[in-house]
BAFI-3210 file (N, C-alpha, C; in Angstrom, 3 decimals, decimal comma, padded with zeros to 6 digits):
// residues 69
n [1|2|3|4|5|6|7|8|9|10|11|12|13|14|15|16|17|18|19|20|21|22|23|24|25|26|27|28|29|30|31|32|33|34|35|36|37|38|39|40|41|42|43|44|45|46|47|48|49|50|51|52|53|54|55|56|57|58|59|60|61|62|63|64|65|66|67|68|69]
n.u [-150,675|-150,982|-149,367|-146,869|-146,550|-146,523|-144,182|-142,235|-142,536|-141,721|-139,046|-138,029|-138,353|-136,546|-134,174|-133,923|-133,614|-131,125|-129,372|-126,577|-126,197|-125,944|-124,266|-123,677|-121,053|-120,525|-118,181|-117,515|-116,151|-116,968|-118,893|-117,898|-117,654|-115,661|-115,097|-116,709|-117,896|-118,906|-120,199|-120,536|-122,220|-123,384|-125,447|-124,255|-121,557|-120,970|-121,369|-119,329|-117,138|-117,442|-117,110|-114,439|-113,243|-113,726|-112,270|-109,710|-109,277|-109,390|-107,182|-105,207|-105,396|-107,467|-110,606|-113,075|-116,236|-117,907|-120,698|-123,127|-125,194]
n.v [004,001|001,440|001,686|001,935|-000,595|-002,119|-001,150|-001,907|-004,693|-005,194|-004,353|-006,221|-008,554|-008,080|-008,059|-010,737|-011,906|-011,098|-012,356|-014,373|-017,714|-021,311|-022,879|-025,484|-026,743|-029,034|-031,082|-033,027|-035,771|-037,265|-039,874|-039,922|-038,441|-035,783|-033,673|-032,005|-029,000|-027,019|-023,811|-020,792|-018,113|-015,365|-016,035|-015,335|-015,012|-017,603|-019,000|-017,902|-018,854|-021,606|-021,780|-020,991|-023,147|-025,161|-024,155|-024,285|-027,083|-027,673|-026,265|-027,888|-029,956|-031,733|-033,252|-031,954|-031,079|-028,564|-027,747|-025,596|-026,389]
n.w [-190,972|-192,082|-194,331|-193,159|-191,997|-194,322|-195,574|-193,689|-193,821|-196,474|-196,323|-194,494|-195,988|-198,108|-196,658|-195,887|-198,379|-199,205|-197,558|-196,525|-197,551|-197,242|-199,796|-202,125|-203,965|-206,409|-207,837|-210,654|-212,486|-215,219|-214,093|-211,593|-208,473|-207,653|-205,871|-203,183|-202,043|-199,449|-199,116|-197,545|-198,534|-200,596|-203,446|-205,987|-205,297|-204,435|-206,811|-208,394|-206,932|-207,314|-210,099|-210,213|-208,942|-210,833|-213,000|-211,928|-211,766|-214,508|-215,455|-214,568|-216,250|-215,949|-216,737|-215,533|-214,244|-212,545|-210,552|-209,102|-206,451]
ca.u [-150,205|-150,894|-148,205|-145,694|-146,459|-146,131|-142,773|-141,442|-142,612|-140,878|-137,651|-137,669|-138,241|-135,283|-133,050|-133,773|-133,192|-129,716|-128,572|-125,697|-126,775|-125,029|-124,350|-122,798|-120,468|-120,148|-117,327|-117,539|-115,451|-117,813|-119,843|-117,153|-117,661|-114,288|-115,044|-117,923|-117,487|-119,993|-119,704|-121,492|-122,073|-124,493|-125,458|-123,288|-120,221|-120,833|-121,233|-117,972|-116,234|-117,594|-116,465|-112,997|-112,827|-113,718|-111,139|-108,493|-109,132|-109,108|-105,804|-104,349|-105,610|-108,546|-111,898|-113,968|-117,305|-118,422|-121,962|-123,665|-126,454]
ca.v [002,847|000,312|001,908|001,641|-002,055|-002,597|-000,796|-002,773|-006,042|-005,219|-004,274|-007,508|-009,510|-007,816|-008,446|-012,182|-012,260|-010,795|-013,057|-015,435|-019,043|-022,394|-023,382|-026,627|-026,879|-030,427|-031,248|-034,415|-036,172|-038,375|-040,210|-039,901|-037,155|-035,463|-032,800|-031,300|-027,888|-026,204|-022,450|-019,837|-016,867|-015,015|-016,965|-014,955|-015,323|-019,060|-019,407|-017,522|-019,790|-022,896|-021,633|-020,947|-024,527|-025,872|-023,643|-024,817|-028,466|-027,676|-025,803|-029,030|-030,949|-032,667|-033,002|-031,888|-030,103|-028,190|-027,020|-025,145|-027,056]
ca.w [-190,239|-193,003|-195,183|-192,347|-191,901|-195,644|-195,778|-192,809|-194,387|-197,667|-195,879|-193,900|-197,097|-198,800|-195,801|-195,976|-199,732|-199,410|-196,556|-196,988|-197,378|-197,582|-201,167|-202,335|-205,301|-206,621|-209,016|-211,116|-213,690|-215,662|-213,033|-210,337|-207,769|-207,300|-204,704|-202,780|-201,200|-198,910|-199,122|-197,001|-199,286|-201,477|-204,588|-207,010|-204,780|-204,443|-208,217|-208,798|-206,257|-207,989|-211,406|-209,984|-208,667|-212,116|-213,782|-211,316|-212,235|-215,957|-215,640|-214,250|-217,293|-215,607|-217,370|-214,380|-214,329|-211,224|-210,614|-207,829|-206,093]
c.u [-150,040|-149,677|-146,919|-145,481|-146,006|-144,650|-141,871|-141,416|-141,707|-139,402|-137,177|-137,492|-136,933|-134,101|-132,836|-133,254|-131,701|-128,810|-127,669|-126,348|-125,703|-125,308|-123,349|-122,353|-119,989|-119,387|-117,270|-116,675|-116,164|-118,859|-119,187|-117,188|-116,258|-114,231|-116,420|-117,506|-118,717|-119,447|-120,798|-121,265|-123,379|-124,353|-124,411|-121,865|-119,972|-120,647|-119,837|-116,942|-116,257|-116,925|-114,950|-112,453|-112,725|-112,524|-109,810|-108,230|-108,737|-107,695|-104,799|-104,543|-106,720|-109,832|-112,968|-114,997|-117,826|-119,730|-122,465|-125,021|-127,265]
c.v [001,635|000,451|001,584|000,129|-002,638|-002,335|-001,699|-004,198|-006,177|-005,189|-005,592|-008,560|-009,320|-008,238|-009,959|-012,602|-012,040|-011,499|-014,096|-016,767|-020,078|-022,837|-024,521|-026,669|-028,321|-030,526|-032,731|-034,573|-037,424|-038,645|-040,179|-038,509|-036,906|-034,665|-032,200|-030,238|-027,118|-024,810|-021,523|-018,495|-016,535|-015,866|-016,615|-015,277|-016,825|-019,574|-019,081|-018,476|-021,147|-022,859|-021,612|-022,343|-025,321|-025,436|-024,172|-026,257|-028,498|-027,208|-026,915|-030,168|-031,939|-032,261|-033,057|-030,796|-029,845|-027,433|-026,723|-025,802|-026,148]
c.w [-191,170|-193,910|-194,429|-192,232|-193,233|-195,893|-194,934|-193,352|-195,603|-197,273|-195,263|-194,998|-197,847|-197,952|-195,826|-197,345|-199,931|-198,405|-197,209|-196,658|-197,695|-199,008|-201,302|-203,786|-205,429|-207,934|-209,368|-212,364|-214,180|-214,606|-211,655|-209,719|-207,242|-206,002|-204,449|-201,785|-200,756|-198,676|-198,633|-197,672|-199,987|-202,729|-205,639|-206,564|-204,800|-205,863|-208,740|-208,198|-206,959|-209,371|-211,270|-209,684|-209,970|-212,958|-213,243|-211,760|-213,712|-216,256|-215,348|-215,246|-217,009|-216,310|-216,275|-214,620|-212,921|-211,404|-209,212|-207,603|-205,204]
res [m|k|k|l|i|l|v|v|t|v|l|v|a|f|s|f|a|s|c|k|k|d|h|t|c|i|c|k|s|g|t|l|q|v|e|e|d|n|y|l|a|k|k|k|q|a|k|d|h|c|n|a|m|e|e|s|y|r|n|k|g|a|d|v|t|c|e|l|q]
***
């Protein structure tokens, strides 16, 4: 019985760890905040989205840095 409870507890913990969460990508140029984007996703997906936003600005010639909060 104790092993069953332990297994269930571990499975529940993993399910919460893999849930989508709100992530915020903030893009700045110097001290000026250019864009803030809230994104519901897993952390890796949100990071990829934030990097794509930064690359989009840079392709347009802007000196913008985006980081995931």
